[in-house]
N, C-alpha and C positions, 0 to 999 in steps of 0.2 A: 627267511628274510621278510616275506610278506607279513608274517605274524608280528615281527618287530615293528614294522611300519604302522600296523593297526594299533599296537600297544602304545607307540609314541603319539599317535593321533589322539588316542583316548586320553592320555595324560595331558595333552595340550588343551583339549576340550574341558577337562576337569579343572585345570588351572585357570583357564579363562572364566569359567563359571564361578569359581571361588572369588576371583578378583571382582567380578560384577556384583556378587552378593555383598562382599565387604564394602564396596563403594556405595551401594544402595543403603546399607546399614549406617555407614558414616554420614551419608547425606540426610537420612532420617533423623539422626542424632542432632545434626546441625539445625535442621528444620524445627525439631522439637525445642531446641534451645532458643530459637528465635521466635517463639510463640508465647503469648500471654493470654490466659483465660480469666474471665470474670463472669459472675452470675448476678442477674438482676431478677427481682420478683415483682410482678404486678398483680394487684388484688383489687377487684371491684365487688360491690355488694348490690344485690337486687332482690326484690320481693319475689318469692316463689309463686308460680301460677298453676302448679299441678300438685295434687296430693295423692300419694300411693298408700292404700290401706288394705290390710288383710282382714277378711271377715270369714269366719268358719263356724261350724257346728259339730258337736259330738252328741250323738243320741245316747239315751240311757241304755242300759243292758236289756236286750230283748231276747225272748226265748228262742226265736228262729231268725235266720238271716233275712227272710222275707219281711218280717215285722220291722226289723232295723232299717232295711232298705226303704220300706214304705214310709216310715216316719221321716227319714232323712230327705227323701224325694219331695214329700209334701212341704216340709219346712223350707227347703232350699228353693223350691219353686216360688213360695210366698216371699222369700227374701229377694229373689231376683225381680219379681213383679214390683215389689216396693222400691227397689233401686231404680227401675225404669220409670216408675211414677214420679220419682224425685229428680228425674232428668239425666240419670247416668245412662249413657249410650251402650248398646250391646257390645260394641267393639272394645269398650273399656271395662268389660266384665270378663275375667278369665279364671276358669277353674284350674287351680295349681296342684291340687291333690284330692284323691278320693280313695278311701280304703274301707273295706268291710273286714272286721277283725273278730276272732273268737275271744271271749272273756273267760278267764279261769279264776278259780278261787283255790287257795291252798290251805289245808288243815293238816295237823299232825296225824289225825286219825285216818283221813281218806286220801291224803296227798293232793295232787293236782286234779281239780275237778272242773269240767266245763259247765259254766252256769249260763251262758248266753252269747249274744253277738252285739256288736256296736258298729256304727258307721261314723267315720270322720271325713268331713269334706270341707275344703277351704277355697275361697275366692280371693283373687287379687283385683282391687279396683283402682282405676285411674279417675280421680275426681277433678274435674276442670272448673267447677264452680265451688271455690273454697268456702263460701258462705254456707254451703249445705253439708259440710262435714259433720257437724254436730247432729243435724237431723238424720243423716244417713246412719250414724252410729246408733242413735236412739231407735230408729224405725227397724233396722235390721235386728237389733236385740229384741225388740218387741215381737218380731216375727219368728224368733227361735235361735238366732245366732248367739252362741255362748263363748266364742273365742274371737276376740277383736284386738288388734294391735299392729305393731310394725309400721306405724305411720311415719312416712318421710316425705319431705317437700322438695320438689325439683322445679327446674325452669324448662319449659317446653322447647324454646329456641334460644340457645346460648351463644350462637355464632357471633353476633355483634358484641356481646359482653366479653367473649374471649379475645376478640380483636382489640377491645379497649385495654384489657389486662395485658395483652402482649405488647401493645404500644408503651404502656407504663413500664413494663419489665425491661424493654430495650432501652428506654430513656434512662432508667435507673442504672442499668449495666454500663452504659456509656459514661454517665456521671461518675460512677465508681472507678471505672478504668482511668478516666482523666485525672481523678484525684490521686489514685495510687501512683500513676505515672509522675505526677508533679511532686509527690512526697518522696519518691524513690529516685527521681532523676532519670527515669526511663523514657525513651522516645517511642511512641506508638506509631505504627504504620496503619495499613488498611485492615479492616475486618476480613478474616479469611474463612471463618466458618461460624455458623449459628446453629445451636441446638435448643430445642424447646421441649418443655415438660408441662402438661396441663393437669390441673387438679381442681375438681369441683367438689366442694364439701357440702352435702345436704344437711338439713337440720332434722335429725331423727327424733322421734317421739314415741315412746311406748304407751299404749293405752289398753287396759285389759278388759274393762267393762263399762257400760254406760251407767250413769247414776240412776238409781231406782227410787221412785216416789210411791210408796205404798199408800194408796188411797182407800176409801171405804169400799167394801164389797170385795168380790173375787178378782176384779180386773186390776191390772197393774199398768200405770201410766209411766212412761219414761221421759225424763227431762233431758233435753239435748245438751250435751256438754259443750263448753266453749273451747275451741281448739285454735291456738295461735300459730300462724305459719312462720312468722319472723322473716329473716332474710337469709339468702344463700350467699356463700362466698365462692367466687370464681377466681382461681389463682393460676397464673402462668409463670413458670420459671424459664428464663432464657439465659443461655450461656453464649457469650461472645468470645471468639478466639481471635486475638489481634496479632499482627506481625510486629515484631520488635525491631526497630532500626538499629 
């Protein structure tokens, strides 16, 4: 008898749970039917104030690891000294890769043969004085850098700009919602939810080498290239979800 009571109680609990789940599902369906979403995009433009630049060097093939490392160390130290002389702070100079690699040559007669070693080292620079970008490229190349590129321009503090873009996005979303409601005969209620998506589009620029001006004699003078930063786009997408009356 006791088992029957337990079984009946279990059935009652399951039935009540099913009723609650069905009720919540139906309520959600109604709520979803009474909602209307619209997306607005706000975009502002501003001149970049930070340049990020990759500077690196690859040594020639040396007979020993020590020779390759020695050449790399001397040239990179000269490059870093030149950067500091041009006003780039130590906190804005970051080593992003360093590798000492064996170099092989392959022939049909001998197969794979070790011929020496090379070092590849790369820096990432944050340049705050954009007027010095060309000089930095020219001077680091003069000091031994032979891999330069990956320039992109960013804005150090985008907070105020994102606020402006968000305000524009919300304004456009509201205008769009009111227009659609007028055209369709729908009556809008209060805004129930807001979702935001931010997108900052930097202006990338690839640059492989500084322009070389071969003058008389053995010395090589490098002409600083002109690098234009342009403007960055700060975009915010906002989704407004309205109650429909």
